[in-house]
N, C-alpha and C positions, 0 to 999 in steps of 0.2 A: 101373293105370299101368304095371305090369311088362310087359304084353303090348303096349300102344302104343309103349313106349320100346324094344322089342326091335330094331326096324330101326335105330334110332340106335346101339345098342350094337354091332350087326353092323358098321356102317360104321366105328365107332370102332376095332374090333379089326382090321379090314383095314388101317387106317393106324396100327397099333401103339399104340393108346390104350385105356385102360380094360380091362386084362387080367383080367376077372371071369369065373369059370366058372359054368355053369348058366344062361346067358342065354336058352336056348331052352326052358327049363321054364316051365310055367304058374304055378308057385308061387315066391314070393319066398324061401321057406325053402331052396330048392335053390341059391340064389346063394352063392358063396363065393370067396375069394381065396386062392391058393396061390403061394408064391414058386417052388416047383419044378413048374412046368407049362410047356407049350410056348408058350402065348400070353404068359405072363409073361416068358419068356426072349426071345421075339421083341420084345416091347415094350421090354425092358431093353436089348437090343443096339441097337435104333434110337435109344433115348434117349441112350445113350453116344455113338453116332455124331453125334447132334445136338450134344452137348456138345463132342466133339473138334473138330467143324467150327467151332463158335463160337470155340474157342481159336485155330484157324488164322486165322479172320477178325480176331480181336483182334490177333494178331501182325502181320498184313498192315497193319492200320491204324497200328500203332505204328512199324513198320519201313519201310514203303513209301510209303503215301500216306494222308493224313487229309483226306478230302473228304466231301461230303454223300452221294454214291452209295455209297462204301465203308462209311460209318457206317450207312447205311440197310440194307445187306446184313447187316452185323454184328448190328444190332438185330433184324432179321427172324429170323435163325437162333438168336440168343440167346433171343428170346421163345418160339420153338418149343421150345427145350430146357426152358424153365420151364413151358410148357404141358404138355409130356410128363411132367415131374416132378409137376405138379399133378394130372394124371389118374392117375398112379400112387398118389398119396396118396388121391385120391377112390375108387379101386378098392378100397382096404382098408376104406373106410367104407361103400361102396355097399350091401352086403348088409344092414347094420343100418338104413340109411336106407329101403330098400325094405320091410323088415319093418314099420317104423313107418308107412310110407305105406299098406301093405296093411291094417294094423289100423285106421287112421283111416278109410280108404275104405270098409271093410266096415260101418261104423256110420252112414254117410250115407244119406239118403233114396234109394231105388232109382230108377234111370233108367226112364222109362216105356216106351220103345220101342227097337227094335233100331237105328234110325237114330241116336238119341241116344247109344247105347253105342258105335257105330262112328265117331261124329263126331271124337273126339279122335285116334284112330288115323289117320283121313283127314287131319286137319290136320297131324299130325307127318310123315306121308308126303309131303305137298305141300311142307312146309318142306325136307325132305331132297332131294326131286327138284329143286326150283328152285335151292336153294343149291349142290348138287353140280353141276348142269348149268351154272350160271353160273361156278363155279370151273373146270370143265373148259374152258369157252369162253375164260375168261381165260388159262388156262395155254396153250392152243393159240395164242392171239394172242401170248403172250409168246415161244413157240417161233418163230413166224413173224418176230417182230422180231429174234430172235437169228440166224435164217437170213439176214437181210439182211447182217449182218456176216460171216457165213460165206462168202457169195458175193462181197461187196465187198472184203474184205480177209482171206482165209483165213489162219489161223495155220499150217496145214499144207496147202500147195498140193496139189490133186488128191486130197485126203482130206477130203471135206465132213463125214462123220460124226465123224471124230476132231476136226476143227476145231470142230464144234458142241459135242462133249462137253468139249473143253478150255475153250471159251468159257463154258460153263455153270458151270464150277467153277474159273475162272481164278485166284482168290485162293489156293485150295488148291495149285494146280500151280505157284505161285511158289516154294513150299517143297519140293514133291515132284515128281520127274520123272513126266511123263505116261505112262500106259499105258492101253490100252483097258479093262482091268479096273477101274482107278481111275475112269476116265471114266464107265463104266456105273454103278458104285456111287454116284458123285457125282450122276448123273441120278436114280437111285432116291431118294436122300436129298432131292433137290430136289422131286420129285413128292410124297413123303410129307410134307415140310414144308409145301408149298403147300396140300394138302388138310387137313392137321392145323390149319392156321391158320383155314381156313373152318369146320372142324368145331367148333372152340372156340365160335363163335357159334351154330352149329346146336344144340349141346347145351344152351346156356343158353336159347335160344328154346324148345326142346322142353320143358324143365323148367318154364319160365315159363308156357307155354300149358297144361301139365298141371295145375299148381297153380291157375291161374286157373279152369280148368274145374271143379275140385272146389269152389271157393268158389261158382261159378256154379250148380253142382248144388244146393247148399244154398239159395242165394238164390232159385232158381226154385221150389223146394218151398215156401219161406216166402211167396213172392209169390202162389202159388195159394191159400194158406190165409189170407192177410192180411185179406181182406174177409169171411171166413166166421167163424162162431162158433168160437173157439179156447179151449182150456183153458190153465191155467197150466203144466200138465205138458208141453204141446206146446212152449211157449217155453223151458221149462227144458231139454228135450232139444235144441232148436235151438241154445241158447246153449252147451251142452256140445259139440255138434258144431262150432260156430264156434271155441270155445277149442281143441279138438283140431286144427283146421285151422291155427290161429295157431301152435300148438306145432310142428306139422309143418313149417310155413314156416320156423320158426327152425332146426329140425334140418337141413332142406335147405340153408338159407343158410349154416349153419356148415360144411357139407360142400363147397359149391361157390363160396363167396364169393371165394376166391383166383382161381378160373377166371373168375368174373365181372369181377374187377378187371383181369385180364390181357386180357379181351375189350375192355373200354372203353379201357384205356390204349393197347393196340396200335392199335385203330381210330383213336383220336385222333391218335396219332403219325403214322400213315401217311396219314391224310387231310390233315394239315398239310403233310407232305412232298410229296404229289402235287399239292395246290393250288399250292404254291410252284413246282413243276416245270412247271405249266401255262403259265408265262410263257416257257418255253424252246421254241425251234423244234425240230421233230422231223425226223430225217434221212430218213424214208420214210413212206409211207401206212400201212404195217403198224405202225410205231411210234405213229402218231397214233391208229389204231383201238384198239390195245392200251391206250394211256394213258387215253383217254376212257372206254372200256368199263370198265377197272379202277377208275377214279375213281367212275364212276356206280354200279357194283356195290358198292363200298365204302361210299359214302354211303347207298345204299338199304339195305344190310345193317345198317349202324349205326342207321339210323332205325327199321327194323322191329324190330331187337333191343331198342331202347329202348322202343318201344310195347308189344311183347309182355311185356317185363319189368315195365313199369308197370301192365299189366293185372291183376297180382296185387293191387297196392294198390287199383286201381279197384274190383275185385270185393269186396275186404274192406270197403270203405266203402258198398257198395250197400245193405246192410240198412237204413241210415239213411233211404233213400228208401222202402223197403218199409214201415218202421214207420209212416210218415205215412199209409198206407192203412188201418191198423187202426182200426175204429170205436171211439169213445170208451168205449162200454160194455164193450168187451173189453180195454181198457187195464189193465195190472196193474203191481204193484211189480216183478215179475220182468222184464216187458218194459222197464220204465224202466231197470233194472239192465243189461239186455242192450244197450239203446241207449247208455248211458253207456260201456260197455266198447268198443263199436264206435267211438264218437267218440274215445275216448282212445287206443286202441291204434294203433300205427304198424306195420302189417303190410306188409312189402315185402322183396324181395331186396336185398342190399347188395353193395358191393365192399369186402370186408374191413372193414365198418363205416365206411369213409371217406365213403360216400355211399349214399343210399337211391334205389332205382330207382322213381321216380314220374314222372308226366307232366312235371313241372317239370325233370327231368333232361335232357329233349330240348332245352329252351331253354338250360339251363346248358352243355351240350356245344356247341351252336351258338355261344354267346357266347364260350366258351373258344377255339374254332377261329378265330373272327374276331380275337380278341385276339392269339393266337400268330401268325396270318398277318401282322398289321400290324407285329409286331416282326420277323418273319423277312424280310419284304419290304425292310426297311431294309438288310439284309445281303446281299440277292440280287445276284448278278453280272449283267452284261449278257447278253442272250439269245445263246445259242451253239448252233451245230449240231454235234452230236457227230460226230466223224470216227473213222477206224479207230484212231488213236493215243490218242484220248481215251476210248475205250470201255473 
């Protein structure tokens, strides 16, 4: 797992998350967290900037205007600050988690081919490429929609770059005089926050896919042996491996459950907000393209995240199907015990134990969105076209 997740950790550290040392090593023993390291200082500075920015957003809401758009911006930056803090907490636990993972992984049945060994790394790379690509496209469309206001109603005539930088961080510049330096810092914070928001989902997807693949590795081994003459010792060892995987799932969940909760709560909030805004007219084609692409990407990302997370629970229940293939003459008390454990155990990632990530969570999330939308629509104002002064 340490090698397939390497690309995820590299992306994380570019965006000032997960300041763990030794990620390029082949061995989990080389991973460590140090407060006095360059990557930790970088992550800490960015996290503080997220926090300071959230405070300015809160002050703007309380002193200037309290509307849906300003609250949405505040929630976005505030959630990014909490995500950054959550990854700091995870970075301190990550070396121990990877050591546990490595120990459990080493006892599983060996993968039979190079293609099987490379499959997990390929899946994680595809998740990263698609998610980062969509995030980049979304951010470019967001920039195009902002450029509309720069051209239509520039804050600083004949200074399009300064107008754009001011507009990008306008709540901050209500309290602080604009300078090009502050404008550039604001844009950097905006880019880091945008990709950190997407990376939150990428990380949970990658961990979920990896956990599910290890359950699948054990299940495939049992499936090959199910119809063959098997000894009690084989099922004892398989049950031990299954128990170890269940314990590993608990260890991983204890480490990332806060991040998982932030993933789903953020996605739920912004989906509701965007669907509500779908009733509003858009001032330009670039705004329309940005809005619908952003909504489609957010919905798809949330659905895929839910399904990947639920796959851990799906694979943990798959042995029940495999046991049905075992001939009666090879059935034993040990196999019966194994079957009862699989049936009784609730193996799944959670959101701080508030909910378990199973397939039913997809239906629950959809139902929650519909419920909130029906409530929000009652308070929705008439359709309006945003002009310069309302932006």
